[in-house]
C-alpha positions as CSV (number, residue, x, y, z in Angstrom):
1,M,0.0,0.0,0.0
2,P,1.4,3.5,-0.9
3,F,0.3,4.9,2.5
4,R,2.9,2.7,4.2
5,D,5.7,3.9,1.9
6,V,7.5,7.0,3.3
7,R,8.2,8.2,-0.3
8,F,4.5,8.7,-0.8
9,W,4.3,11.0,2.2
10,I,7.5,12.9,1.3
11,V,6.0,13.7,-2.1
12,V,2.6,14.5,-0.6
13,F,4.0,17.0,1.9
14,A,6.3,18.5,-0.8
15,I,3.2,19.2,-2.8
16,I,1.4,20.7,0.2
17,R,4.3,23.1,0.7
18,L,4.0,24.2,-2.9
19,V,0.9,26.2,-1.9
20,N,1.8,29.8,-2.4
21,I,5.4,28.9,-3.1
22,T,5.8,31.8,-5.4
23,L,5.0,34.4,-2.8
24,P,7.8,36.9,-1.9
25,P,9.0,36.9,1.7
26,I,6.2,38.9,3.3
27,E,4.9,36.3,5.8
28,V,5.3,37.4,9.4
29,G,7.8,34.7,10.4
30,H,11.4,35.8,9.5
31,N,10.7,37.8,6.4
32,W,13.8,39.9,7.5
33,R,16.1,36.9,7.3
34,Q,14.8,35.9,3.9
35,S,15.1,39.5,2.7
36,T,18.8,39.8,3.5
37,G,19.4,36.5,1.8
38,L,17.5,37.7,-1.3
39,M,19.5,40.9,-1.3
40,V,22.7,38.8,-1.6
41,A,21.2,36.6,-4.3
42,R,19.9,39.6,-6.3
43,N,23.3,41.3,-6.1
44,F,24.9,38.1,-7.4
45,F,22.3,38.2,-10.3
46,E,22.9,41.8,-11.1
47,G,26.6,41.4,-10.8
48,P,29.3,40.8,-10.0
49,F,28.9,37.1,-9.1
50,D,31.5,37.0,-6.3
51,L,31.0,34.3,-3.7
52,M,33.8,35.6,-1.5
53,H,32.2,39.1,-1.2
54,P,28.4,38.8,-0.5
55,K,26.6,42.1,-0.6
56,V,23.5,43.4,1.2
57,D,21.5,46.6,0.4
58,M,21.0,48.2,3.9
59,A,24.6,49.3,4.5
60,G,24.0,53.0,3.7
61,D,26.7,54.6,1.6
62,L,29.1,51.6,2.0
63,S,29.6,48.9,-0.5
64,G,27.3,46.5,1.3
65,I,30.0,43.7,1.3
66,T,29.9,41.9,4.7
67,G,30.7,38.7,6.4
68,M,28.0,36.0,6.5
69,E,27.4,32.3,6.1
70,F,28.9,30.9,2.9
71,P,26.3,32.1,0.3
72,L,25.7,28.8,-1.5
73,L,21.9,29.0,-1.3
74,N,22.0,32.6,-2.6
75,A,24.3,31.5,-5.4
76,L,21.9,28.7,-6.5
77,H,19.1,31.2,-6.4
78,A,21.0,33.6,-8.6
79,G,21.9,30.8,-11.0
80,L,18.3,29.9,-11.5
81,A,17.6,33.6,-12.1
82,H,20.2,33.7,-14.8
83,L,18.3,30.9,-16.5
84,F,14.7,32.0,-16.0
85,G,14.9,35.6,-15.1
86,W,14.7,37.1,-11.6
87,S,12.0,36.0,-9.2
88,D,11.8,36.0,-5.4
89,W,10.7,32.4,-4.8
90,Y,13.4,30.3,-6.3
91,G,15.1,30.0,-3.0
92,R,11.9,28.5,-1.5
93,L,11.9,25.8,-4.1
94,I,15.6,25.0,-3.7
95,V,15.2,24.6,0.1
96,L,12.0,22.5,-0.4
97,I,13.8,20.1,-2.9
98,F,16.8,19.6,-0.7
99,S,14.7,19.1,2.5
100,S,12.6,16.5,0.7
101,L,15.7,14.6,-0.5
102,A,17.0,14.8,3.1
103,M,13.8,13.2,4.4
104,W,14.5,10.1,2.2
105,S,18.2,10.1,3.2
106,L,17.3,10.3,6.9
107,F,14.9,7.4,6.5
108,S,17.5,5.4,4.7
109,L,20.1,6.1,7.5
110,L,17.7,5.3,10.4
111,R,16.4,2.2,8.7
112,R,20.0,0.9,8.9
113,A,20.7,2.2,12.3
114,I,17.5,1.4,14.2
115,D,14.3,0.0,12.6
116,R,12.4,0.5,9.3
117,R,9.0,1.4,10.9
118,W,10.5,3.5,13.6
119,A,12.5,5.4,10.9
120,R,9.4,5.9,8.8
121,D,7.4,7.4,11.7
122,T,10.4,9.6,12.6
123,V,10.4,11.1,9.2
124,L,6.6,11.7,9.2
125,I,6.9,13.5,12.6
126,L,9.8,15.5,11.3
127,I,8.0,16.6,8.1
128,T,5.3,18.3,10.2
129,S,7.6,19.6,12.9
130,L,9.2,23.0,12.9
131,W,10.9,21.9,9.7
132,F,7.5,22.2,7.9
133,I,7.6,25.9,7.5
134,Y,11.4,26.4,7.5
135,S,11.8,23.9,4.6
136,R,10.1,26.5,2.3
137,K,11.8,29.6,3.6
138,I,14.7,31.3,1.8
139,M,17.0,30.7,4.8
140,P,20.1,28.4,5.1
141,D,19.0,26.6,8.3
142,V,17.1,23.6,6.9
143,F,19.1,23.8,3.6
144,S,22.4,23.3,5.6
145,C,20.9,20.5,7.7
146,S,19.6,18.8,4.5
147,L,23.1,18.9,3.0
148,V,24.6,17.3,6.1
149,I,21.9,14.5,6.1
150,I,22.3,13.9,2.3
151,G,26.0,13.9,2.6
152,T,26.0,11.3,5.5
153,H,23.7,9.1,3.4
154,L,26.0,9.3,0.4
155,L,28.9,8.4,2.6
156,V,27.1,5.3,3.9
157,I,26.2,4.3,0.3
158,S,29.8,4.7,-0.8
159,W,30.9,2.4,2.1
160,G,28.5,-0.2,0.8
161,T,30.0,-0.5,-2.7
162,K,32.8,-2.9,-3.5
163,N,34.1,-0.8,-6.4
164,R,37.1,1.2,-5.0
165,T,36.7,4.0,-7.5
166,R,33.1,4.5,-6.6
167,K,34.0,4.3,-3.0
168,V,36.6,7.1,-3.4
169,L,34.4,9.3,-5.6
170,G,31.3,8.7,-3.4
171,S,33.2,9.6,-0.2
172,L,34.5,12.7,-1.9
173,L,31.0,13.8,-3.0
174,A,29.6,13.0,0.4
175,S,32.3,15.0,2.1
176,C,31.7,18.0,-0.2
177,A,27.9,17.9,0.7
178,I,28.6,17.8,4.4
179,I,31.2,20.5,4.3
180,L,29.0,22.8,2.2
181,G,26.3,22.2,4.7
182,L,28.5,23.3,7.5
183,L,29.7,26.3,5.5
184,S,26.1,27.3,4.8
185,K,25.2,27.2,8.5
186,L,27.6,26.1,11.3
187,P,25.0,24.8,13.7
188,A,24.2,22.0,11.2
189,G,27.2,20.4,12.9
190,I,24.7,19.4,15.7
191,L,23.4,16.7,13.3
192,L,26.9,15.3,12.8
193,L,27.4,15.1,16.6
194,G,24.1,13.3,16.9
195,M,25.0,10.8,14.1
196,L,28.3,9.7,15.7
197,P,26.8,7.0,18.0
198,F,25.1,5.4,14.9
199,L,28.4,5.1,13.0
200,P,29.2,1.6,14.3
201,K,25.9,0.4,12.8
202,L,26.4,2.4,9.6
203,L,30.1,1.7,9.3
204,P,30.6,-1.9,10.5
205,N,34.0,-2.3,8.7
206,P,36.7,-0.1,10.3
207,R,38.8,-0.4,7.1
208,Y,36.6,2.3,5.6
209,L,37.7,4.9,8.2
210,W,40.1,6.3,5.7
211,T,37.2,7.9,3.9
212,F,37.1,10.4,6.7
213,A,40.4,11.9,5.4
214,W,38.3,14.0,3.0
215,F,37.0,15.9,6.0
216,I,40.3,17.3,7.1
217,P,40.6,20.0,4.3
218,G,36.9,20.6,4.7
219,V,37.3,21.4,8.4
220,V,40.1,23.7,7.6
221,L,37.9,25.4,5.0
222,V,35.0,25.9,7.4
223,T,37.3,27.2,10.1
224,Y,38.9,29.6,7.6
225,W,35.6,31.0,6.4
226,Y,34.0,31.7,9.7
227,Y,36.9,32.7,11.9
228,F,39.2,34.4,9.4
229,W,37.3,35.4,6.2
230,V,34.1,36.7,7.8
231,P,36.0,38.9,10.4
232,H,38.2,40.1,7.5
233,L,35.1,41.2,5.4
234,V,33.6,43.0,8.4
235,T,36.8,44.8,9.3
236,D,37.8,45.8,5.8
237,Y,34.4,46.8,4.4
238,G,33.0,48.3,7.6
239,F,29.6,46.7,7.9
240,W,28.6,44.1,10.5
241,H,25.7,41.9,9.7
242,F,26.4,38.2,10.6
243,F,26.0,37.2,14.2
244,M,29.0,35.2,15.4
245,G,28.0,34.6,18.9
246,K,29.0,36.0,22.3
247,S,31.3,35.1,25.1
248,I,30.3,32.0,27.0
249,G,29.8,34.0,30.2
250,I,27.5,36.6,28.7
251,G,25.6,34.0,26.6
252,A,25.0,31.8,29.6
253,Q,23.8,34.7,31.7
254,E,21.3,35.8,29.0
255,L,20.1,32.2,28.6
256,A,19.6,31.8,32.3
257,T,17.6,35.0,32.5
258,H,15.2,34.0,29.8
259,W,15.3,30.2,30.1
260,Q,11.5,29.9,30.1
261,I,11.3,31.5,26.7
262,A,14.2,29.4,25.4
263,A,12.6,26.2,26.7
264,M,9.4,26.9,24.7
265,H,11.4,26.4,21.5
266,I,11.7,22.7,22.5
267,I,8.4,22.4,24.4
268,D,6.1,24.1,21.9
269,H,7.8,25.1,18.7
270,A,9.7,21.9,17.8
271,L,7.0,19.3,17.7
272,K,4.1,21.2,19.4
273,F,2.6,19.9,22.6
274,I,1.4,16.4,21.7
275,G,4.7,15.8,19.9
276,F,6.6,17.0,22.9
277,G,4.6,14.7,25.2
278,C,5.5,11.8,22.9
279,F,9.2,13.0,23.1
280,L,9.2,12.9,26.9
281,A,7.5,9.5,27.0
282,G,10.0,8.3,24.4
283,L,12.9,9.3,26.6
284,V,11.5,7.3,29.4
285,L,10.9,4.3,27.2
286,L,14.3,4.5,25.6
287,F,15.8,4.3,29.1
288,R,13.6,1.5,30.2
289,T,14.3,-0.6,27.1
290,G,18.0,0.1,27.1
291,Q,18.3,1.9,23.8
292,R,21.8,3.1,24.6
293,R,22.8,4.1,21.1
294,V,19.8,6.3,20.5
295,L,20.1,7.9,24.0
296,L,23.7,8.6,23.3
297,A,22.8,10.2,20.0
298,L,20.2,12.4,21.8
299,L,22.8,13.3,24.4
300,C,25.5,14.2,21.7
301,A,23.0,16.3,19.8
302,F,21.8,18.1,22.9
303,F,25.4,18.8,23.9
304,G,25.8,20.5,20.5
305,L,22.6,22.4,20.9
306,A,23.7,23.6,24.4
307,I,26.9,25.0,23.0
308,V,25.0,26.9,20.3
309,A,22.5,28.2,22.8
310,I,25.1,29.4,25.2
311,K,27.1,31.1,22.4
312,A,24.0,32.7,21.0
313,G,22.6,33.9,24.4
314,D,19.4,36.1,24.0
315,T,19.7,35.6,20.2
316,F,18.8,31.9,20.8
317,V,16.0,33.0,23.0
318,R,14.5,35.2,20.2
319,H,14.9,32.8,17.3
320,D,13.5,29.2,17.2
321,Y,15.4,28.2,14.1
322,Y,18.5,27.5,16.1
323,I,16.9,24.2,17.3
324,L,16.2,22.9,13.8
325,P,19.3,20.6,13.8
326,F,18.1,19.0,17.1
327,V,14.5,18.4,16.0
328,P,15.3,15.2,14.1
329,F,16.5,13.6,17.3
330,M,13.4,14.7,19.2
331,A,11.4,13.1,16.4
332,I,13.3,9.8,16.9
333,A,12.3,9.7,20.6
334,A,8.7,10.7,19.8
335,A,8.4,8.1,17.2
336,F,9.6,5.4,19.6
337,T,6.6,6.2,21.9
338,I,4.3,5.5,18.9
339,Q,6.2,2.3,18.2
340,K,5.3,1.0,21.7
341,I,1.6,1.5,21.3
342,P,0.3,-2.1,21.0
343,M,-2.6,-1.8,18.6
344,R,-2.0,-0.5,15.0
345,R,-5.1,1.7,14.9
346,W,-4.0,3.5,18.0
347,R,-0.5,3.9,16.6
348,V,-1.9,5.5,13.5
349,A,-4.2,7.7,15.5
350,A,-1.4,8.9,17.7
351,L,0.9,9.6,14.8
352,A,-2.0,11.5,13.0
353,L,-2.6,13.7,16.1
354,V,1.1,14.7,16.3
355,M,1.2,15.5,12.6
356,L,-2.1,17.3,12.5
357,E,-1.3,19.5,15.4
358,G,2.0,20.5,13.7
359,L,0.2,21.3,10.5
360,A,-2.6,23.3,12.1
361,N,-0.2,25.5,14.0
362,Q,1.9,26.4,11.0
363,A,-0.7,26.8,8.2
364,H,-0.9,30.6,8.8
365,D,2.6,31.0,7.4
366,F,1.3,30.1,3.9
367,F,-1.2,33.0,3.7
368,P,0.1,36.5,4.5
369,S,-2.5,39.2,4.9
370,S,-3.4,41.7,2.2
371,D,-1.9,44.5,4.3
372,Q,1.5,42.8,4.1
373,R,1.3,42.7,0.3
374,A,1.2,46.5,0.0
375,I,4.9,46.7,0.4
376,L,5.3,44.9,-3.0
377,S,4.5,48.1,-4.8
378,L,7.1,50.2,-3.1
379,E,9.6,49.9,-5.9
380,S,7.2,51.2,-8.5
381,A,6.3,54.1,-6.2
382,L,10.0,55.0,-5.8
383,D,10.6,54.7,-9.6
384,E,8.3,57.7,-10.1
385,V,10.4,60.0,-7.9
386,S,13.9,58.6,-7.9
387,R,16.5,56.6,-9.8
388,P,17.5,53.0,-8.9
389,E,21.0,54.1,-7.9
390,D,19.7,56.7,-5.4
391,L,20.3,56.1,-1.7
392,I,17.2,56.1,0.4
393,V,16.2,55.9,4.1
394,I,13.3,53.9,5.4
395,N,11.8,54.1,8.9
396,C,11.6,50.3,9.3
397,G,14.1,50.0,12.1
398,P,16.5,47.0,11.8
399,S,14.2,45.1,9.4
400,P,15.7,45.1,5.8
401,T,12.5,43.8,4.2
402,P,11.1,47.2,3.0
403,M,14.6,48.0,1.6
404,Y,14.6,44.8,-0.4
405,F,11.2,45.5,-2.0
406,A,12.3,49.1,-2.6
407,H,15.1,47.6,-4.8
408,R,17.4,50.4,-3.6
409,K,20.4,50.8,-1.3
410,G,20.5,52.9,1.8
411,W,19.7,53.0,5.5
412,V,17.0,51.2,7.6
413,L,16.4,53.3,10.8
414,S,13.7,54.1,13.3
415,G,11.8,57.4,12.9
416,V,13.7,58.9,15.9
417,E,17.1,57.9,14.4
418,I,16.2,59.4,11.0
419,E,15.2,62.8,12.6
420,S,18.3,62.9,14.8
421,S,20.7,62.1,11.9
422,R,18.9,63.8,9.0
423,R,21.7,66.2,8.2
424,E,24.3,63.5,8.3
425,L,22.2,61.3,6.0
426,I,21.9,64.1,3.5
427,L,25.7,64.6,3.6
428,K,26.2,60.9,2.9
429,G,24.0,61.1,-0.2
430,A,20.5,60.1,0.9
431,T,18.0,61.5,-1.6
432,H,14.6,60.3,-0.2
433,I,13.0,59.1,3.0
434,V,10.3,56.5,2.9
435,W,7.9,57.1,5.8
436,L,6.0,53.8,6.3
437,Q,2.7,54.5,8.0
438,Q,1.5,51.2,9.6
439,L,3.1,47.8,9.0
440,W,6.9,47.5,8.9
441,K,7.4,51.0,10.5
442,S,9.6,51.3,13.6
443,G,8.8,53.9,16.2
444,P,6.5,56.9,16.1
445,L,6.2,59.1,13.0
446,P,7.4,62.7,13.2
447,E,4.9,65.5,13.2
448,G,3.5,66.1,9.8
449,R,4.2,62.6,8.5
450,V,1.1,60.9,9.9
451,Q,-1.5,60.0,7.3
452,S,-5.0,58.6,7.6
453,S,-5.5,54.8,7.1
454,A,-7.2,55.6,3.8
455,D,-4.1,57.1,2.3
456,S,-1.1,55.4,0.9
457,P,0.8,53.0,3.2
458,W,3.8,55.3,3.0
459,S,4.9,58.8,2.1
460,I,8.1,59.7,0.3
461,E,10.0,62.8,1.3
462,S,12.6,64.2,-1.0
463,L,15.9,65.4,0.5
464,I,17.1,67.0,-2.7
465,P,16.9,70.8,-2.6
466,S,14.6,72.3,-5.2
467,A,15.7,74.9,-7.6
468,Q,13.8,77.6,-5.6
469,D,15.7,76.7,-2.3
């Protein structure tokens, strides 16, 4: 029956996530992260295509070159744009394709490491977990995790072949996928830590350990990118954008202060409440049944997550996407609970409840409001009064989303910051201020800039002196 085949469900949920796939990043959840990524992709598309010097649009009068994750996802987006013309949604499709392939790879790995039915239910829970919405966002988080999972699967496949050439080439390809995953987002390494206890099952022949030699130059490359090249770009080009963490002391203090909020990422956001209940029950059952390998995998993954959380501090508290590499291991424990339900009909019902709760709590992300769509016409409004190369200012605070849709470069500031630095902005070349009225704006509007709700969602103030002045 197709319903028992995990490939059927992977395809079904891929199709579901195609709903509104062509929407630009205007949904409430992390439109700002997607917008910065799209800025980099669009700058690659418009040229020059330089992977070593990614560029954003909200750096004022600077070049916009800044340190960030290795821009592989952005480059793939730009590549599709060169083939088919520019559109905002290619990144969504790329992430969806890679995450769907990763689901099959994860199933194949867990089928070897634990049990086929257990592996299938793990994948079904993971598909409707927090991964559900992030696997269609133009962000490197799920993309990087997917590359690591796919690379690990390719490595295991290469170990299984008797042809030495295929083994070498397969190991090289697998290593490239894993290293590119780590370059795309460093916390994807949590997945590697969690997979370590499964290696004796996945790699029964110690003679194949030589294949790990490919990782040595990869580790050097990852270290060079994040700890040498990124700081170099920030220092030389003068614009800080990418968060590289805090000291352990400060991060731990911030995490301890807001631990209740941080805990909700795992209690609520990861698998939702029913799924979290299954996760807790799964931990107990794993202990009672002596599943040491799985427990060790969970412990290793949690150790990696703890390091990321402490280094991130309150940034971890504010953003749930940091837990994405840990969610697959939570799904393993939750699926074990379902495996222990004696009657098949009750197993199916429990699994369906976990999945339905996950879907119901994330469906809103597919349907942004009409008010949010208004920002899509900002570029055409600016084209009537300015040139594409003009520098502008927008009162959207730190959010870069309006600047992306303006298709201009300039500053994103609060209303108060704009008023206090108006003269300086003019001296630096700012030609117009976009005063957003409702959505996207940051802080109160200055006197004389407030419009009624029936008016345009923004007003545009020219900073260029008229001939009469």
